[in-house]
N, C-alpha and C positions, 0 to 999 in steps of 0.2 A: 636451448635448441628447440625449434618449433616442431610441433607434431600435428599434422592435419587431422581434424575430427571428421569421421566418416558417418557416424550415426548417433543421434542424440535421443535419449529417453527423457521425456518431460515428466518429472515427478510432481505433477500438479493437475489441475482441472480447469474447466471454464475458460474465461476470456484470456487469462495469462497463458494457458496452454496453446490456445489459438494464436496468440501473439508470437510465441516462440516458434511454432510450426511454420508460420509465414516467413519469418526471417531466415530460418534454416533452409526452407525450400529455395529462397532466392540465392542462397549460398551453395546450393547443390548438395545439401546435407540431408540424409534420410532421417526420419523421425519415428519414434515409438511413443504412443500414448498409453498411459495406464488409466484405468477407470474402476470405480466401485460399481456395484450392482445398481445403485441409484442413478448412475450417470451413463448407463449403457446406450442411451439415445442422444447423448450430448454431441454437439458439433465437433468438438475436438477429437472424439473417437473416430469419426468418419474422415476427418481432415488429415490425420497422420497416415504414414505409410503402413504402419502396423499398429494394432491396438490389443492390449492385454488386460483382462479383468483381474484385479488383484484382491478382490474380497467383498465382504458385505459393506453396506453404507457407512457405518461408524468409522470415522477417520482413523481410530487407533487400530482398526482391523484392515485398513486399506492404505490410504495416503500417508499414514504415519508409520507404517510397518517397514522398517529399514531393510530387514532381511528379505522380504518379498520383493522389494524394488531392486536390490542388488541381484537377486536371483533372476528377475526378468531381464536385467541388463545382460547378464551372462548368457541366458537362453536366446536372446534376440541379437546377441553380439553387438550391443550398443556400447560404444567406447567412451561415451560422455553422458553426463546427467545435467539437465538444467532444472533447478529446484523451484523456479518461479519465486513467489513470495508466500509467506504463511507456511503451514505444514512443516517440512523439514529444511526450509531454506536457511534458517539460522541455527541449525543443529550441528554442533562441532563433531559429534560422534558419527553422524551420517557422512560428513565431509571426509573424516578420517577413514571410515570403512570403504568409501569409494576409492580412496587412494590405495588402501591395502589390496583392493581387488583389481587394481590397475585400470580403474575407470576415472576419467577426467571429470572432476567436479567443477562446473562452470560457476565459479565464485571464489572467494578468498580461501586461504588455508584455515585449518581447524584452530590454530593458535589465535589468529585474529578474531575469529568468530567467538572463541571462548572469552577473550579479553573484553571485547565490546558487548558481549551478551550479559556480562555482569556489571551493573552500573558502578559498583564500588571499585572493581578492577579497572574499569574504563576511566573513572575519575582519577585514580592513582596514576595510571599510565599517561593520561593526557596532561596531568599537572606538571610534567617534566618539560612541557612545551609552552610557548607563549600563547595560551588559549584562555580567555576569560572564563572563570568558573563562578557559579552561584555560591555565595557565602554559606559555609556549612562544614561538614566533615566528610572525609573519604574513607571512613571505616564503619563497620557494622556496630549498631547500638542496640543493646537488649535491656539495659538497666534504665529505669525511669529516672532515677536520680541524675545519671549522666546526661540523659536527653534533656532534662530540665536545665542543667547548667549550660548546655549548648544553646538551647532556645533563649535563655536569659541573655546570653552573650550576643547573639546575632539579632535578637529582637523578634517579637511576634508581629504578624502571623508566621508560622513555620510549616513546612511540609514534611510529613513523615512518609517515606517512600521505600517500597520494596526494592532490594538490590537486584533481584532477578525479574523485576516486574515489567509490565507493559500494558497498554490499553486501559490505564486508569486503575488497574487492580492493585491492591496492597498500597493504596495511596490515601492519606488523610491530611486535610488542612486543619491546623489547630490555631484558633484565634487567641486563646488565653491559657495560662498555665494550669488552671483548674481542670481543663479538658485533656491535658496531655496524656495522663496515664491511661484513660479509657480509650482514647483514639490510637495510642501506640499499641495497645493490646489487640484492638481490632485490625490494625494494619498488619501486625505480625501473624495473626491468625489467618487472614486472607492471603497473605504471601505464602504461608505454608500450604494452604489448601490449593492455591492456584499454581504455584511453581515448585512446591516441594522444598522450599527454602524460606525460613522465617526471617532472614536477615533484613534489617531496615536501616536507613540512615536519616539524618535530620539536616535540612537545609532551609535557607530563607525562602519564604513563599513570595513569588512575584505575582501580584494581583493584576488581573486584566492584561496579560502579556499578549504579544504576537508570537505565533509559532512559525519561525522561518527556518527552512532547511536548505542545505547546499548539496547538490549532486557532485560527487567526485568520481574520478576514474583513474585507476592506477594499473600499471603493467608489472610484469615480473622482473623488470630491469631497473626498478626504482623510480620510474617516472610517474608523477601524480599531478593531475590538473583538476580544476574545479569548472563545472559547467553551469555556473551561475546558480541563482537561488529560486526557491518556490515559497510562496506564502500559503500556509496550510491552516490558517487560524479559524476557519469556519468548521466547528466540530460539534459533535454531540457525544456525551459520555467519554470524553477524551479521545474520540476517534474522528478522523477527518471525513468531511463530506464534500467540500469544495476546495480546490487548489488553483493557484495561478502563478505564472512565471512571465516576467520577473516580478519582484515585489513592487508595489506601487509607491512605497515610501522611502526606499533606500536611494542615497545619492551614489554616484559612480565611485567615490572614495570609500563609502561604507560598504559597497558591494565588493570592492577589492579586499577590504579589510576582513570581512566575514568569510570570503572565499579562501583567502590565505590561511585563516584560522582553521578552516575545514581541512585544508591540505595538511596542516600540521597535525591535526587529529589522526589523519590517515597515516602519516609518517610515524606516529608514535607506536603503531603496531605493525609497521612494514606491510601496509595494506596493498592488495592488488585486486582488480575486478571493479565492478560497479558498487558504490556505497553511498550512503546519505548521512551527512552530519547534521543533527538537529540542534537548533538553538532556541532559547526563549529571548524575546526582545522586549524591554520595558518601555514605558512611555517616553523616556528620554533617548530612546534608540540605543541604549546599552545592550549588548548581546552577551549571553552566557551559554556555555556548552551544556546541552541536555543529554544527548546520547548519540550513538552511531548505529545505524541499521546496516548490517553487513549483507545486503542483498539488493536486488532491484526493487524499487518502490512502486506501489500501486499507481502513484501519480507521475511516473516517469514520462508519459506521453507529452506533458506540457514542456518538459525540457527538450524532448525531441523536436517539438514544433518550433521552438525559438532558436535551436542550434542547427537543425537540419541533419542531425545524426540519428542513426539507428542504434540505440543503446544495447539491444540484444546482440546485434552483429558485433559490436565492440566487445561485449562480454566474451563472445566466442573467439574473437581474434586474440584477446588476452589469454584465455584458457589454453589456446594453442601454443602459447609461449612467445607470441610476436610482440614487438613494442607497440605503444599507442600509435595510431595512424594520424595523430594531430598533436600540436603543441598548444600551450596556453595562448600564445599570441595569435594562433589561427582562429580562436573562438570569438564569435561576435553574436550579439543578441539581435535576432530578426523578429521584430514585432512583439506581439503579446499572445499568450495562450491561457485558456481556462479549462479546467476539468471539473465535472460533477460526477459523483458516484451515485449511480441510480440503484438505490437499495429497495428491496421489497419490505418496506417499513411504513408504519402509519405515523407521520409527523405530529398529528394531533393527539396521539395516544402515547406520548413520550418515546416516539420512534421505536415502538415495539415491532418485531418482525411480523409480517402479514403474509404467511405462506399460502400458496394456492397455485392455480393453473393460469398461465398466460393465455387468456382467451383471445385477446387482440394484442398483436405486437408488430408495430410498423415503425421502422427506424427513420429518423430525419436524414435529409440529404442536402446537397447544395454546397456552395463555395465555403471553404474554411471549416467544414464540419467533418469530424472523425468519430467513429463509434467502435470501441473495442468491447465486444460482448461474447457471451458463450451460451446464449439461449435462442430459442426460436418459438414462434407462435405454436401453442398447443402443449408446450412443455410445462411440467410442474417445477416449482421452486423447491428443492429438497429441504427438509427440516434439519438436516445433519450438518450443514455448512454455513458459512457466512452468507447472508441474504443479498449480496450484491448481484444485480442483474447485468449491469453494464457500466462502462465509463464513457461519458459523452464529453468530447473535447472540441473546442473551437480555437481557431487561430485568426488573428487579424493584424493589419498593419499597425494598429493602435489598440490600447486597452479598451477604448470606447467601442471600436469595431468588434473586438473579441466578445465583449459583453452583449452587444446587439445581436451578433450571430448566435450566441448561446440562448438568448431569449427566444429568438426565432426557432432555433432547433428544438427547444423544450416544447414550444407550441406545436411543432410538427410531430413530436414523439408521441405515438399512441400506444398506451399500455392499459389494458383492462384485465380484471380477474384478481389483481392484487393492488393494494395501495402502494404508492412509491414516494420517494423523497423529491420527485420532480416539482410538485407545487411549493414545497419549502424552498427549493433552489430558486425558483422564479421569484419568490418573496424576497430572498436575499438580494437578487440582482436589481430589484426595484428599490432597495433600501438605501437611504442617503449615506449611511456609514460604510456600506460596501463601495458605493460609487466614489466616495472621496478617499477610500483606502484606509480609513481610521479604525476599521473593525478589529476586534480582538477575539480571543478564545472564549470570551464571555458573551458572544453574540446571541446564542440561543436563549440563555437565561435573562439577558438584559433587554432583548428586543422581540424575539419570536414568541416566547412564552407569554408575553403581554399583548400580543396582537389579537384583535377581534377575530373570532372564528370565521365569520363570513369573509373576511379579507383574504384568507388563505384557502378558502374552500370553493370559491366561485369558479376557479379554473378547473377544479376537479369535476364539478357538476357539468360544466360546458363540454369538457373532453369526454366525460362518461356518456352524455347525451349523443354526441357525435359518434362515439365508438359503438353505442348500442345500435344505432342505425346501420353503421357499417357492418356490424356483426350479423344483423338480420339479413343482410344481403349475401352473407357467406355461410349459410347453414351447411354443415357438412364439411367445411374446409379443414377443420381440425383433424377429422378422420382421414381426409385425403392427404393432409400434411404428414400424418404419421405413416401413411402408406409410402409416400415419397422417401421419408426418412429410412424406412426399412429397405427400400430398393437401393438407396445410396450406400447403406452399410455393406450390401452385397456386391457392390461394383467390382468389376474384374481387375481393376488396377490396385485394389487394396488387399493386403494380407491381414487376416484377423486370426488371433489365436487366444486360447485360454489355457493357462498352465496351472 
């Protein structure tokens, strides 16, 4: 039985909060933004119909505080929560507490989140379906002797991996048996400190793979479809920087095969909502199940661009109890799309965060260009959260057109005050292994780390020079921008509260 959602609280910040607010507004649904003291001037605070401060900047005192968020839902009479990604988006306890409070959680149920949030439980559940798995074990290993027997059987190199892990934490590659004991100890220690769970497992290490993921969508009536794949192989520290859809290397037959495997993964845990099934793909294009993310992905816009769907609206439709608004045979790939994550990081200093003020911030425009962001000129990049400034997305009739539009958009994008990943991304789009689609997750260490410094810094110098001139023409603009910001917060159509 469907239940119309009236008001959504967005339990997140920045660009994803803006993203949800816009889709909700188009559906005629009211929104509530929550924000920490560090985000009081953020665009999502002004964009929502109501905004509530939920605490100090540290996320464990604000965006991760389940009780505070449930309380704000009740005080503002929000009947649904959209968790975005990160923070509480894959927290089974949060989903369960929302349900207990009579609040619709826009995502899967707590059971599916729990199963797929534990890599060992996920491997065990998925193994009952016809889904290729990386050679290894699906149970926790704590004894070095047992780990050595497993490694000897499947062959080195092996990967020791935290069961509750993510983002490269609790993960160690072991090339030979002599290193197994020390690397296993380090992996278990890091898993304990990062996730509160020391469990690790051992599997074959696939060197220089591609990271290809499949967007799936399921409703509460048992219907599950795949919305094609994304190649997310350009990464640093096991975290994505550039994504594209569809993959440049898969045939139609392979696309169908990996898509159907992703649907089976979702079926294994009776999944509903938006989810992403991740695979590693070896040099022979054999693919193996990696994990499932039980939420909307950062890179979901490239899927939206090639399918013409609004995934946030689909999430809301499913959460209301309605069946999917489309079937598998209705889905077609329209052109090609690319996304770059614009991080406040210094690519030439091991991608370390470069926190500061956005002295100049001018977004690119033009055909086929989309920008999802949550910052404005004059704002500071907080030290408390992920340093992503924006997501820059392009779409074209062909992959070549999407790349050309991205290169043009990066040239137009003016950011000063912090270093960003834009010069690195431009370097990638000029590189032959990206252009021919053969790039892997090893791109940074095999190509970028060996690039001459001047080859990747000339664009920075040129943009900095132009931006310095532009900035000299706008003395005082930052102050006036802050004045406009304060006026917008007090606009008479907005309700603002602090509980």
